[in-house]
C-alpha positions as CSV (number, residue, x, y, z in Angstrom):
1,M,21.1,-72.6,-35.2
2,A,19.8,-69.5,-37.0
3,G,16.9,-69.2,-34.5
4,I,19.3,-69.2,-31.6
5,V,21.3,-66.4,-33.2
6,V,18.1,-64.3,-33.8
7,L,16.9,-64.8,-30.2
8,S,20.3,-64.1,-28.7
9,S,20.3,-60.8,-30.6
10,G,17.2,-59.7,-28.7
11,D,14.6,-60.3,-31.4
12,L,11.9,-62.2,-29.6
13,S,9.6,-62.4,-32.6
14,N,11.3,-65.6,-33.9
15,R,11.0,-69.1,-32.5
16,M,13.3,-72.2,-32.9
17,E,11.9,-75.1,-34.9
18,I,11.3,-78.4,-33.3
19,S,12.9,-81.4,-35.1
20,P,10.9,-84.6,-35.9
21,A,13.2,-86.5,-33.6
22,R,11.6,-85.1,-30.5
23,D,14.8,-85.8,-28.5
24,G,16.4,-84.0,-25.6
25,I,17.6,-81.2,-27.7
26,D,14.0,-80.6,-28.8
27,A,13.0,-80.4,-25.2
28,V,15.5,-77.7,-24.6
29,T,14.4,-75.9,-27.8
30,T,10.8,-76.1,-26.5
31,G,11.9,-74.6,-23.2
32,I,13.7,-71.8,-25.0
33,N,10.7,-71.0,-27.1
34,L,8.5,-70.9,-24.0
35,L,11.0,-68.6,-22.3
36,A,10.9,-66.4,-25.4
37,D,7.1,-66.3,-25.2
38,E,7.2,-65.2,-21.6
39,L,9.9,-62.6,-22.3
40,Q,7.9,-61.2,-25.3
41,S,4.8,-61.0,-23.0
42,M,6.9,-59.2,-20.4
43,Y,8.4,-56.8,-22.9
44,D,5.0,-56.1,-24.4
45,G,3.6,-55.3,-21.0
46,L,6.6,-53.1,-20.2
47,E,6.2,-51.2,-23.4
48,V,2.5,-50.5,-22.6
49,R,3.4,-49.4,-19.1
50,V,6.2,-47.2,-20.3
51,A,3.8,-45.6,-22.8
52,E,1.2,-45.1,-20.1
53,R,3.8,-43.5,-17.8
54,T,5.2,-41.4,-20.5
55,A,1.7,-40.1,-21.3
56,L,1.1,-39.4,-17.6
57,L,4.4,-37.6,-17.5
58,E,3.5,-35.5,-20.5
59,D,0.1,-34.7,-18.9
60,A,1.8,-33.7,-15.7
61,K,4.2,-31.5,-17.6
62,A,1.3,-29.9,-19.4
63,D,-0.5,-29.4,-16.1
64,L,2.6,-27.8,-14.7
65,R,2.9,-25.5,-17.7
66,R,-0.7,-24.5,-17.2
67,V,-0.1,-23.8,-13.5
68,I,3.0,-21.8,-14.3
69,N,1.5,-19.9,-17.2
70,T,-2.1,-19.4,-16.0
71,D,-3.6,-17.6,-13.1
72,E,-5.7,-20.0,-11.2
73,L,-8.5,-17.6,-10.1
74,T,-9.0,-15.6,-13.4
75,G,-7.6,-17.9,-16.1
76,L,-5.4,-15.1,-17.4
77,A,-1.8,-15.5,-18.2
78,S,0.7,-15.5,-15.4
79,R,3.7,-13.3,-14.9
80,S,5.9,-16.1,-16.2
81,L,4.0,-16.4,-19.4
82,L,3.9,-12.6,-19.8
83,R,7.7,-12.4,-19.5
84,Q,8.2,-15.2,-22.1
85,T,5.7,-13.6,-24.5
86,I,7.4,-10.2,-24.2
87,T,10.7,-11.8,-25.2
88,D,9.1,-13.7,-28.1
89,A,7.2,-10.6,-29.3
90,T,10.3,-8.4,-29.1
91,L,12.3,-10.8,-31.2
92,A,9.5,-11.2,-33.7
93,A,9.2,-7.4,-34.1
94,G,12.9,-7.1,-35.0
95,E,14.2,-3.7,-35.9
96,A,11.5,-2.7,-38.4
97,G,8.3,-3.7,-36.5
98,H,6.6,-2.2,-33.5
99,P,8.1,-3.6,-30.3
100,P,5.4,-4.8,-27.8
101,A,4.1,-2.1,-25.4
102,L,2.9,-2.9,-21.8
103,I,-0.1,-1.6,-19.9
104,L,-0.1,-2.2,-16.2
105,M,-3.2,-1.6,-14.1
106,D,-3.6,-1.7,-10.3
107,L,-7.1,-1.4,-8.9
108,D,-7.8,1.5,-6.5
109,S,-8.7,0.7,-2.9
110,F,-9.2,-3.0,-3.6
111,R,-8.3,-3.9,0.0
112,L,-11.4,-2.0,1.1
113,I,-13.6,-4.4,-0.9
114,N,-11.9,-7.4,0.7
115,D,-12.1,-5.9,4.2
116,S,-15.7,-4.7,4.0
117,L,-17.4,-7.3,1.7
118,G,-15.1,-10.4,2.3
119,N,-12.6,-12.3,0.2
120,A,-15.3,-14.0,-1.8
121,A,-16.6,-10.7,-3.0
122,G,-13.1,-9.6,-3.8
123,D,-12.5,-12.7,-5.9
124,T,-15.8,-12.0,-7.8
125,V,-14.5,-8.5,-8.6
126,L,-11.2,-9.8,-9.8
127,V,-12.8,-12.5,-12.0
128,E,-15.1,-9.9,-13.6
129,V,-12.3,-7.4,-14.1
130,A,-10.3,-10.1,-15.8
131,R,-13.2,-11.0,-18.1
132,R,-13.7,-7.4,-19.1
133,L,-10.0,-6.8,-19.8
134,R,-9.8,-9.9,-21.9
135,S,-12.9,-8.9,-23.8
136,A,-11.7,-5.3,-24.4
137,A,-8.2,-6.4,-25.4
138,G,-9.4,-8.9,-28.0
139,G,-7.5,-12.0,-29.1
140,Q,-4.5,-10.1,-30.4
141,H,-3.1,-9.0,-27.0
142,L,-2.1,-11.0,-24.0
143,V,-3.9,-10.2,-20.7
144,A,-2.2,-11.3,-17.5
145,R,-2.7,-11.1,-13.7
146,L,0.5,-10.3,-12.0
147,S,-0.5,-10.1,-8.3
148,G,-3.6,-9.6,-6.1
149,D,-5.2,-6.7,-7.9
150,E,-2.6,-5.9,-10.6
151,F,-3.2,-6.7,-14.3
152,A,-1.1,-6.4,-17.4
153,V,-2.0,-6.2,-21.1
154,L,0.8,-6.8,-23.6
155,V,0.0,-4.9,-26.8
156,V,1.7,-6.1,-30.0
157,G,1.9,-4.5,-33.4
158,C,0.4,-1.1,-32.4
159,E,1.4,2.5,-32.7
160,P,1.7,4.5,-29.4
161,E,-1.5,6.3,-30.1
162,S,-3.4,3.1,-30.4
163,V,-1.8,1.8,-27.2
164,L,-3.1,4.8,-25.3
165,Q,-6.5,4.5,-26.8
166,L,-6.6,0.8,-25.6
167,A,-5.5,1.9,-22.1
168,T,-8.3,4.4,-21.9
169,C,-10.8,1.8,-23.2
170,L,-9.6,-0.7,-20.6
171,L,-10.3,1.8,-17.8
172,R,-13.8,2.6,-19.1
173,E,-14.6,-1.1,-19.3
174,I,-13.9,-1.9,-15.7
175,E,-15.7,1.2,-14.3
176,A,-19.2,-0.2,-14.9
177,G,-20.7,-1.5,-11.6
178,I,-19.8,-5.0,-10.6
179,Q,-22.2,-7.0,-8.5
180,A,-20.3,-8.4,-5.5
181,G,-21.3,-9.1,-1.9
182,G,-24.9,-8.0,-2.7
183,I,-24.0,-4.5,-3.9
184,A,-22.8,-2.8,-7.1
185,V,-19.1,-2.1,-6.7
186,T,-17.5,0.6,-8.8
187,V,-13.9,-0.1,-9.7
188,T,-11.2,2.3,-10.9
189,A,-7.5,1.8,-11.5
190,G,-4.2,3.5,-11.8
191,T,-2.5,2.7,-15.1
192,G,1.2,2.8,-16.2
193,V,2.2,2.5,-19.9
194,R,5.6,1.6,-21.3
195,F,6.1,1.8,-25.1
196,G,8.4,-0.9,-26.4
197,E,11.8,-0.4,-27.8
198,A,14.1,-2.6,-29.8
199,G,16.3,-4.7,-27.5
200,L,14.3,-3.8,-24.4
201,R,14.3,-6.9,-22.1
202,A,11.1,-8.3,-20.6
203,D,12.1,-7.4,-17.0
204,E,13.0,-3.8,-18.1
205,L,9.6,-3.4,-19.8
206,I,7.8,-4.6,-16.7
207,R,9.9,-2.5,-14.4
208,D,9.4,0.7,-16.4
209,A,5.6,0.2,-16.7
210,N,5.5,-0.4,-13.0
211,I,7.4,2.9,-12.3
212,A,4.8,4.7,-14.5
213,L,2.0,2.9,-12.6
214,H,3.4,4.0,-9.3
215,E,3.5,7.6,-10.4
216,A,-0.1,7.4,-11.7
217,K,-1.3,6.0,-8.3
218,K,0.4,8.9,-6.5
219,Q,-1.7,11.4,-8.6
220,G,-5.0,9.9,-7.5
221,R,-7.6,7.5,-8.8
222,D,-8.2,6.5,-12.4
223,K,-5.0,8.0,-13.8
224,I,-2.9,6.9,-16.9
225,L,0.8,7.8,-17.1
226,V,3.4,6.9,-19.8
227,F,6.9,6.0,-18.6
228,T,9.6,8.6,-19.1
229,R,13.3,8.5,-18.4
230,E,12.9,11.1,-15.6
231,M,10.6,8.7,-13.8
232,H,13.3,6.1,-13.8
233,E,15.8,8.5,-12.3
234,T,13.3,9.5,-9.7
235,A,12.7,5.9,-8.8
236,K,16.4,5.3,-8.4
237,E,16.6,8.3,-6.1
238,R,13.7,7.0,-4.1
239,V,15.4,3.6,-3.6
240,H,18.5,5.4,-2.4
241,L,16.3,7.5,0.0
242,V,14.7,4.5,1.4
243,T,18.1,3.0,2.2
244,E,19.1,6.3,3.9
245,V,15.9,6.4,6.0
246,R,16.4,2.9,7.1
247,A,20.0,3.7,8.1
248,A,18.8,7.0,9.8
249,L,16.3,5.1,12.0
250,A,19.1,2.7,13.1
251,A,21.6,5.5,13.7
252,G,19.3,7.6,15.8
253,Q,19.1,10.5,13.3
254,L,15.3,10.8,13.6
255,E,13.9,13.1,16.3
256,L,10.6,14.6,17.4
257,H,9.7,18.2,17.5
258,Y,6.6,19.5,19.3
259,Q,4.2,22.2,18.1
260,P,2.2,23.8,20.8
261,I,-1.6,23.6,20.7
262,V,-3.4,26.5,22.3
263,D,-6.8,26.8,23.9
264,L,-8.3,29.7,21.9
265,R,-10.9,30.4,24.6
266,T,-8.3,31.1,27.3
267,G,-5.0,31.5,25.5
268,R,-3.5,28.8,27.6
269,L,-1.3,25.9,26.4
270,A,-3.4,22.8,26.0
271,G,-0.9,20.3,24.4
272,A,1.6,19.7,21.7
273,E,1.7,17.7,18.5
274,A,4.6,15.4,18.1
275,L,6.1,15.8,14.6
276,I,9.0,13.8,13.2
277,R,12.1,15.3,11.8
278,W,15.3,13.9,10.3
279,L,18.6,15.4,11.2
280,H,20.4,14.5,8.0
281,P,24.2,14.5,8.3
282,R,24.5,16.5,5.0
283,R,21.2,18.2,4.3
284,G,20.4,19.3,7.8
285,L,16.9,19.1,9.4
286,L,14.3,17.6,7.1
287,A,10.5,17.8,7.4
288,P,8.5,14.6,7.0
289,T,7.4,15.5,3.5
290,S,11.0,14.9,2.4
291,F,11.2,11.3,3.5
292,L,8.0,9.7,4.8
293,A,6.6,8.8,1.4
294,A,9.8,6.9,0.6
295,A,9.7,5.3,4.0
296,E,6.2,4.0,3.3
297,E,7.3,2.6,-0.1
298,G,10.2,0.8,1.7
299,G,7.8,-0.8,4.2
300,L,9.1,1.3,7.1
301,T,5.8,2.9,8.1
302,V,5.0,0.7,11.0
303,E,8.6,0.6,12.3
304,I,8.8,4.4,12.2
305,G,5.3,4.8,13.7
306,R,6.2,2.6,16.6
307,W,9.4,4.6,17.1
308,V,7.3,7.8,17.2
309,L,4.9,6.3,19.8
310,D,7.8,5.1,21.9
311,Q,9.5,8.6,21.9
312,A,6.3,10.6,22.4
313,I,4.9,8.6,25.2
314,A,8.3,8.4,26.9
315,Q,8.5,12.2,26.6
316,A,5.0,12.5,28.1
317,G,6.3,10.5,31.0
318,R,9.3,12.8,31.5
319,W,7.1,15.9,31.3
320,R,4.6,14.7,33.9
321,T,6.6,16.5,36.6
322,A,7.4,19.7,34.6
323,P,6.6,22.6,36.9
324,G,4.6,24.5,34.3
325,L,2.7,21.6,32.8
326,P,-1.0,22.4,32.5
327,P,-3.2,19.8,34.2
328,D,-5.0,18.8,30.9
329,F,-1.8,18.9,28.7
330,R,-1.8,16.2,26.0
331,I,0.8,15.0,23.5
332,H,-0.8,14.4,20.1
333,V,0.6,11.6,18.0
334,N,-0.3,10.9,14.3
335,L,-1.1,7.3,13.2
336,S,-1.0,6.2,9.6
337,A,-3.6,4.0,7.8
338,V,-1.0,1.2,7.6
339,E,-0.5,1.2,11.4
340,L,-4.2,1.1,12.1
341,H,-4.4,-2.3,10.3
342,H,-2.2,-3.9,12.9
343,N,-4.4,-5.5,15.6
344,D,-1.6,-5.4,18.2
345,L,-1.5,-1.6,18.1
346,A,-3.8,-1.0,21.1
347,P,-1.9,-3.5,23.4
348,Y,1.4,-2.0,22.2
349,V,0.2,1.5,23.2
350,Q,-1.1,0.2,26.5
351,G,2.3,-1.2,27.3
352,L,4.0,2.1,26.6
353,L,1.6,3.9,28.8
354,T,2.2,1.5,31.7
355,T,6.0,1.5,31.2
356,N,6.2,5.3,31.2
357,G,3.6,5.9,33.9
358,V,1.5,8.0,31.5
359,A,-2.3,8.2,31.9
360,P,-4.3,7.4,28.7
361,E,-5.9,10.9,28.7
362,Q,-2.4,12.5,28.4
363,V,-1.9,11.1,24.9
364,A,-4.2,11.9,22.0
365,I,-4.1,9.9,18.8
366,E,-4.7,11.7,15.5
367,I,-6.1,9.7,12.5
368,T,-6.8,11.2,9.1
369,E,-10.3,11.4,7.9
370,T,-9.3,9.4,4.7
371,A,-7.7,6.6,6.8
372,I,-10.9,6.2,8.8
373,M,-13.2,6.1,5.9
374,S,-11.1,3.8,3.6
375,G,-9.7,1.5,6.3
376,G,-12.6,-0.9,6.7
377,P,-13.5,-3.0,9.7
378,E,-9.9,-3.4,10.9
379,V,-9.4,0.3,11.4
380,S,-12.8,0.5,13.2
381,R,-11.8,-2.2,15.6
382,T,-8.4,-0.6,16.2
383,M,-10.1,2.8,16.9
384,K,-12.5,1.2,19.4
385,A,-9.7,-0.6,21.1
386,L,-7.7,2.6,21.5
387,N,-10.8,4.4,22.7
388,G,-11.4,1.6,25.1
389,L,-8.1,2.3,26.8
390,G,-9.3,5.8,27.5
391,I,-7.1,7.5,24.8
392,P,-8.8,10.5,23.2
393,L,-9.0,10.2,19.4
394,E,-8.9,13.0,16.9
395,I,-10.0,13.2,13.3
396,D,-7.1,14.8,11.4
397,D,-7.3,16.7,8.2
398,F,-11.0,17.2,8.6
399,G,-12.8,18.8,5.7
400,T,-10.6,17.4,3.0
401,G,-12.4,14.1,2.5
402,Y,-15.7,12.5,3.5
403,S,-17.0,15.0,6.0
404,S,-20.5,14.1,6.9
405,I,-22.6,14.2,10.1
406,S,-23.6,10.6,9.8
407,Y,-20.2,9.2,10.3
408,L,-19.1,11.9,12.7
409,R,-21.8,10.9,15.2
410,T,-20.7,7.2,15.2
411,L,-16.9,7.6,15.5
412,P,-15.3,7.2,18.9
413,A,-13.6,10.6,18.6
414,L,-13.2,13.6,20.9
415,H,-12.1,16.2,18.5
416,A,-11.9,17.0,14.8
417,K,-8.9,18.9,13.4
418,I,-9.7,21.3,10.6
419,D,-7.1,21.1,7.8
420,K,-4.8,24.0,7.1
421,S,-6.0,24.3,3.6
422,L,-9.4,25.5,5.0
423,I,-7.8,28.0,7.3
424,D,-5.7,29.7,4.5
425,G,-7.5,32.9,3.4
426,L,-10.0,32.7,6.3
427,E,-9.3,36.3,7.2
428,T,-9.7,37.7,3.7
429,D,-12.2,35.5,1.9
430,S,-15.8,35.8,3.1
431,Q,-16.8,32.7,1.2
432,Q,-14.0,30.7,2.9
433,E,-15.1,32.3,6.2
434,N,-18.7,31.0,5.7
435,F,-17.4,27.6,4.7
436,V,-15.2,27.2,7.8
437,G,-18.1,28.4,10.0
438,A,-20.3,25.6,8.5
439,I,-17.6,23.0,9.1
440,L,-17.4,24.1,12.7
441,Q,-21.1,23.8,13.1
442,L,-21.0,20.3,11.6
443,I,-18.3,19.3,14.1
444,H,-20.1,20.8,17.1
445,S,-23.4,19.4,16.1
446,A,-21.8,15.9,16.3
447,G,-20.8,16.6,19.8
448,L,-17.1,17.0,19.0
449,G,-14.6,19.7,19.9
450,A,-12.6,21.5,17.1
451,V,-8.9,22.1,16.6
452,A,-7.7,24.4,13.8
453,E,-4.2,23.8,12.4
454,G,-2.1,26.1,10.2
455,I,-3.0,29.4,11.9
456,E,-0.5,31.9,10.7
457,H,-2.2,35.3,11.4
458,Q,-3.9,36.9,14.4
459,A,-7.0,37.7,12.3
460,Q,-7.4,33.9,11.7
461,A,-7.1,33.1,15.4
462,E,-9.6,35.7,16.3
463,K,-12.1,34.7,13.7
464,L,-11.8,31.0,14.8
465,R,-12.4,32.1,18.4
466,E,-15.5,34.0,17.2
467,F,-16.7,30.7,15.6
468,N,-16.2,28.9,19.0
469,C,-13.3,26.8,17.7
470,E,-11.8,25.5,20.9
471,F,-8.2,24.9,20.0
472,G,-5.6,26.0,17.5
473,Q,-2.0,25.6,16.4
474,G,0.2,27.1,13.8
475,Y,3.2,29.3,13.1
476,F,1.3,32.3,14.5
477,F,1.8,30.6,17.9
478,S,4.9,28.6,17.3
479,R,6.7,26.5,14.9
480,P,7.4,22.9,16.0
481,L,10.1,23.0,18.7
482,P,12.9,20.6,19.7
483,V,12.4,18.9,23.0
484,A,14.8,21.2,24.9
485,E,12.9,24.3,23.8
486,M,9.5,22.9,24.5
487,T,10.7,21.7,27.9
488,A,11.9,25.3,28.6
489,I,8.5,26.7,27.8
490,L,6.8,24.3,30.2
491,A,9.4,25.0,32.9
492,S,9.0,28.8,32.5
493,G,5.3,28.6,33.5
494,G,4.5,31.2,30.9
495,P,2.2,29.2,28.6
496,A,0.3,27.9,31.6
497,G,-0.3,31.4,32.8
498,T,-0.6,34.6,30.7
499,A,1.4,34.1,27.5
500,F,-1.8,33.3,25.5
501,T,-4.4,35.0,27.6
502,T,-5.0,37.4,24.6
503,V,-4.9,35.3,21.5
504,G,-2.1,36.4,19.3
505,R,-0.6,39.0,21.6
506,S,2.4,36.9,22.5
507,P,3.2,34.0,20.2
508,I,5.3,31.4,22.0
509,R,8.3,31.6,19.6
510,R,9.1,31.0,16.0
511,G,11.6,28.2,16.6
512,R,15.0,28.6,15.0
513,H,15.4,24.9,14.2
514,A,12.1,24.6,12.4
515,A,12.0,22.9,9.0
516,G,9.5,22.8,6.2
517,A,5.8,23.2,6.4
518,Q,3.6,22.9,9.4
519,T,3.9,19.2,9.7
């Protein structure tokens, strides 16, 4: 009976004894023992399988932790692990220790590497940068990859001075040439630093370091900036401004003004540049320098750019029948580097031209020198597509970037526009005069025409005409004008006749609604 009690309790290690009688009861006992053997075998197998499945589950959990905590490409820590490590390090530092500091680094012009050399070369650069950062940081500090070309180094137990020394060391480490795509690539980065504070949360530390990084990138390549409270206030204002710009676009508060472009050889009106303005309900008319940077940060560049194209080409259609319109009059429209990376741009422009009955040669597209040189194959394809439509292209801000005869000769451009910074002082500085003369020779030797912007004095206009600069614009001739005023000028027939026959004798007008700089 004792064996039955033990078995019934679930202990399958015991067996019931068989009596010498070998009677029917013993047969039942034998059956029970056999059943216990089978159950024990089943339970043993089940335990093995449970153990195996548990091990597999633990391995899967470990793999998942590795996926969550590790960047697949570089092997560095992930954003998730960085956040957790910041929290742990902050708690460990307590009130008396040094709270962790964070160094954020974003590679300069990394997209150009991907576009020109391919994604495989870009990955090679990222892996090598990761290796160098990890080596320079040592085992004490956590190195993470947060996004495509953004890296972070969490610095623990260090004074602020040591943190800055490490940030400088990290920059120097990645600057040495990296072999990728068959060439030696030089890498620089913008760097933002946030010193830790007791009680500062992980998301706040990352946010503040990112704000400092953003400010560093705005100042140029290879810059290091430390977070300040003022940066945070500026960032909040920028977020508010982005919201306002988005609402302004929807509410129809944006408008285009047109700055006349004059043929310096004849004094006649040759065209007008479309320049965006914001008629703010409280602040009045705002120049683009007041809001376009915020619009770009808010991802509105393409949307605003398309709006400008819509409005400018539609206006070109309305002006086609203006009685005083010169036969070769063109509206000039600026395109940003971001817009040029959209492969539907040329078809979009073609659709606008068709809808508004505008010939391609009546609209000129201005593209900055920097956007052309840093844009890679996508920008080149877009420029060729626009040129294929018959739209004249113009190199904007020429002389401020990569000016060289080699690329000038290969670009599908009709004109190059000399930046205002080169025109300033032209009439008083002989060295500047020689420099501008050389720039014009460079432009003409490449078979391009020249446009000078920012002309503010008659002496500048006359000097440029002596240098055979074909076109000019600036406050000397006219500020940017609202549509109604520009339309009135065209209707008067003056600019197409004698208003500019002698350069500088009769500026169009100063424009009472003008705002800001000559943009």
